[in-house]
C-alpha atoms as one frame of an Amber mdcrd trajectory, in Angstrom:
protein
  95.794 128.596 112.231  97.130 129.672 108.811 100.152 128.389 107.144 102.171
 131.598 107.916 101.255 131.325 111.514 102.205 127.624 111.564 105.740 128.528
 110.030 106.168 131.345 112.699 105.347 128.784 115.443 107.603 126.066 114.189
 110.566 128.510 113.658 110.138 129.883 117.211 110.103 126.493 118.573 113.551
 125.898 117.129 115.011 128.558 119.413 114.076 126.609 122.584 116.776 124.951
 124.760 117.243 121.479 123.846 116.354 118.694 126.529 119.328 117.107 128.330
 119.282 113.418 127.979 121.163 112.843 131.314 118.559 114.935 133.163 115.662
 113.178 131.452 117.358 109.753 132.145 117.824 110.460 135.881 114.383 112.063
 136.325 112.119 109.552 134.521 114.104 106.455 134.518 113.225 105.074 131.077
 113.488 101.382 130.736 116.391  99.891 128.818 114.982  97.014 126.774 117.741
  96.062 124.425 121.264  96.692 123.055 121.945  97.518 119.437 125.374  97.768
 118.040 126.778  98.303 121.501 124.254 101.155 122.323 121.292 100.730 124.753
 117.890 100.931 123.525 115.144 102.566 125.744 111.413 102.385 125.899 110.069
 105.628 124.938 106.409 104.899 125.411 105.880 108.084 127.555 106.471 111.729
 126.891 109.041 113.288 129.216 106.445 116.006 130.296 104.076 114.963 133.134
 101.455 117.439 131.743 101.283 115.344 128.469  99.838 112.116 127.952  99.671
 111.355 124.234  98.084 107.960 124.637  94.851 109.660 125.530  94.575 110.929
 121.982  94.727 109.221 118.606  97.744 111.391 117.576 100.327 113.424 119.475
 102.611 115.913 117.336 105.751 117.357 118.629 108.729 119.122 117.121 112.114
 117.495 117.129 114.425 119.308 119.434 117.523 121.205 117.762 120.899 119.975
 118.846 119.519 117.397 121.310 121.104 113.860 121.847 118.347 111.239 121.463
 119.446 107.577 122.266 118.289 104.537 120.313 114.601 103.950 121.420 111.383
 101.991 120.727 107.723 102.974 120.924 104.669 101.154 121.698 102.804 103.116
 119.043 103.405 103.955 115.382 105.704 107.062 114.718 105.598 109.233 111.601
 108.612 111.683 111.200 108.061 114.354 108.595 110.562 116.926 107.411 108.946
 120.228 107.271 112.008 122.142 106.421 115.697 121.120 105.661 116.563 117.480
 106.305 117.160 114.834 108.887 118.710 111.354 109.298 116.927 108.615 110.949
 119.259 105.778 112.319 117.901 102.306 112.046 119.416  99.059 113.561 121.795
  98.552 110.605 121.486 101.578 108.235 120.567 105.177 107.911 117.764 106.846
 106.031 118.420 110.380 104.813 115.217 112.299 104.510 114.938 115.625 102.642
 112.257 118.258 102.945 108.770 116.867 102.221 109.797 113.390 102.966 108.161
 111.065 105.449 108.996 107.820 107.206 106.559 105.656 109.213 108.177 103.467
 111.877 106.532 100.388 113.167 105.797  99.757 116.793 108.755  98.468 118.857
 111.280  99.076 116.108 114.691 100.454 117.393 115.551 103.907 115.887 116.895
 107.401 116.565 117.354 110.787 114.826 120.796 112.461 114.418 120.992 115.828
 116.005 118.842 118.422 114.285 120.297 121.679 113.032 118.771 125.203 113.580
 117.939 125.226 109.929 115.897 122.062 110.055 112.220 121.528 111.212 111.357
 117.933 111.909 107.914 116.833 113.009 107.313 113.746 115.000 103.808 112.158
 115.008 102.785 109.394 117.466  99.845 107.479 116.141  97.750 105.446 118.434
  96.064 103.761 115.580  97.588 101.857 112.618  96.471 103.904 109.567  97.695
 100.989 107.366  95.800  98.389 109.233  93.143  95.974 107.676  90.489  98.348
 109.336  92.067 101.472 107.735  92.380  99.663 104.244  88.718  98.541 104.360
  87.744 102.250 104.027  88.867 102.287 100.376  85.539 102.018  98.532  87.038
 101.411  95.009  89.139  98.313  95.717  90.616  98.009  92.213  93.230  95.413
  91.304  95.624  98.309  90.941  95.036  99.865  94.359  95.016  96.282  95.852
  98.458  95.590  94.118  99.940  98.687  95.546  98.735  98.199  98.972  99.993
  94.649  98.916 103.286  95.806  97.880 103.468  98.281 100.451 102.456  96.022
 103.428 105.101  93.491 102.104 107.748  96.086 102.242 106.713  97.264 105.606
 106.857  93.787 107.006 110.290  93.246 105.544 111.818  96.544 106.845 109.572
  97.482 109.937 109.209 100.959 108.338 107.975 102.702 105.208 109.842 105.525
 103.790 108.301 107.991 101.313 110.612 110.680  99.680 109.294 113.905  98.627
 107.517 113.745  95.442 107.087 116.560  92.930 103.333 116.074  92.348 102.498
 114.757  95.894 100.091 116.809  97.967 101.673 115.435 101.286 103.080 118.874
 102.188  99.595 120.530 102.082  98.051 117.730 103.846 100.533 117.804 106.645
 100.278 121.584 107.107  96.457 121.075 107.625  97.097 118.339 110.139  99.421
 120.563 112.081  97.209 123.774 111.830  94.408 121.843 113.396  96.423 120.202
 115.992  98.307 123.396 117.164  95.197 125.509 117.339  92.396 123.204 118.299
  88.693 123.895 117.623  85.394 122.245 117.344  85.707 118.857 115.493  89.474
 119.065 115.454  89.703 115.315 116.189  87.438 114.388 113.391  89.201 116.813
 110.883  92.585 115.310 111.833  91.318 111.851 111.397  89.900 112.698 107.959
  93.303 114.387 106.867  95.255 111.355 108.109  93.030 109.092 105.847  93.823
 111.488 102.961  97.608 111.568 103.920  97.891 107.650 103.782  95.845 107.436
 100.565  98.341 109.943  98.933 101.254 108.049 100.299  99.814 104.730  99.059
  99.258 106.338  95.559 102.946 107.286  95.282 104.301 104.270  97.110 105.302
 102.264  94.100 107.440 104.993  92.377 109.011 106.190  95.619 110.071 102.859
  97.294 113.915 103.267  97.215 114.543  99.767  98.811 113.810  97.990  95.623
 116.230  97.308  92.984 115.943  98.925  89.407 115.003  95.660  87.724 112.297
  95.118  90.450 110.949  98.466  89.838 110.673  97.885  86.014 108.774  94.732
  86.695 106.433  96.430  89.174 105.928  99.180  86.488 105.138  96.180  83.843
 102.569  94.656  86.331 101.019  97.996  86.950 100.724  98.508  83.113  98.986
  94.965  82.719  96.601  95.876  85.672  95.759  99.295  84.088  94.889  97.431
  80.828  92.518  95.159  82.583  91.047  98.080  84.549  90.456 100.129  81.321
  89.212  97.218  79.228  87.555  94.829  81.921  84.219  94.533  79.948  85.819
  92.833  76.937  89.474  92.181  77.868  91.071  88.868  77.011  94.583  87.466
  77.619  95.378  87.422  73.957  94.425  91.021  73.425  96.512  92.093  76.458
  99.587  90.038  75.023  99.132  91.652  71.624  98.942  95.159  72.999 102.298
  94.860  74.894 103.831  92.515  72.261 104.432  89.639  74.917 103.465  86.044
  74.760 100.361  85.359  76.712 102.140  82.695  78.874 104.774  85.261  79.803
 102.022  87.959  80.839 100.136  85.218  82.603 103.229  84.112  84.617 104.275
  87.754  85.559 100.693  88.511  86.898 100.535  85.210  88.924 103.943  85.793
  90.576 103.220  89.567  91.311  99.689  89.143  92.428  99.112  85.534  93.281
  96.234  85.494  90.866  95.715  84.428  87.342  94.573  86.697  84.481  91.220
  85.174  84.662  91.012  85.824  88.385  92.124  89.515  88.242  89.667  90.091
  85.395  86.890  88.550  87.373  87.720  90.461  90.410  87.691  93.900  88.448
  84.394  93.133  86.976  82.900  92.276  90.286  84.417  95.509  91.854  82.694
  97.508  89.144  79.473  95.693  89.634  79.598  96.482  93.362  80.156 100.194
  92.662  77.254 100.180  90.133  75.009  98.434  92.802  75.949 100.906  95.478
  75.966 104.204  93.241  73.492 103.657  90.469  69.799 102.587  89.874  70.718
 100.271  87.037  68.878  97.067  87.162  70.935  94.111  88.072  70.654  92.457
  84.541  71.994  95.723  83.113  74.734  95.865  85.525  75.573  92.297  84.778
  75.938  93.206  80.946  77.656  96.428  81.592  80.611  94.824  83.500  81.139
  92.112  80.910  78.853  89.101  81.911  76.759  87.658  79.033  75.116  85.069
  81.507  73.123  86.487  84.439  73.237  83.395  86.391  76.905  83.198  86.074
  77.213  86.882  87.386  75.011  85.862  90.266  77.271  82.849  91.131  80.370
  84.708  90.902  79.193  87.738  92.809  78.038  85.525  95.712  81.210  83.694
  95.832  83.123  86.980  96.439  80.780  89.053  98.448  78.850  86.299 100.240
  75.675  87.911  99.133  73.552  88.131  95.946  73.626  91.482  94.192  70.280
  92.408  95.528  71.312  91.686  99.130  74.359  93.644  98.680  72.587  96.537
  97.205  69.860  96.443  99.977  72.516  96.233 102.562  74.543  99.271 101.154
  71.405 101.236 100.840  70.245 100.626 104.403  73.678 101.477 105.706  73.612
 104.737 103.934  70.269 105.487 105.275  71.265 104.761 108.971  74.406 106.990
 108.390  72.319 109.807 107.090  69.785 109.501 109.913  72.714 109.791 112.464
  73.904 113.034 110.615
């Protein structure tokens, strides 16, 4: 399916008759599980069409019905709502989230919510995800665990825990629109390897969302955003100068006292400057061990260690393997995957 075909399909879907909540309620008898602000909350862990069972697939995609009343409800799976065209308003327990074209919200399991009636000029896509694509297992797929990406991921997860959802407004330079189109084209016109393609696109999608998460988190106050930007600046400096970086040089670069920078980093990341520098050096060493033929002494020197024995000690503390064991394990793992392919 091409983009034009997808657009035609979605526009035609907007002319369908809206489902009647009273009919659905009397036919399928959804369980009422709670009351929020005087409104009943229903368990929507089924789709009100006996021919469809989304739980059997990793992902189920549907288009929000136009002019339909949808009560407050919960799911036993994660829901991602994406505005393909126009806008929509998601109602949470104590506030509303207004989403414009290109924006996305990811709502956690068992979080009461609903969507205000959708107009004929709006196209809203709802994805039910069987797997948590921001779980520990998902995040482990990041091969370059830099201190910057880890800070962004930790900030994202903290926000999600606090709010039970994550909101990603439309970003000018974001590739989310194109990625979402590819996912829908695959889903609505299934072919060989469709499931694998969608899984790959979902990984790319959430990687892109993580990339833009810091700048797009509207729940943070302006001063907190500025502090996050400051922390990212400090981490970027460490990332760029990990081989010979020092706290004094970092402080001189940003015209702050070393103690101030040390305190900001500790509060934001839970780690000292020295620990962050150590982590970044070892991350780079792991990449060299996996993707180069450099000798271990050369890698030790390349990432900033003058003592080979100290490098071995620190690497073993973090990875619970010697550098050689780590390289052998990665090499064997790659060979096994190649054999399977």
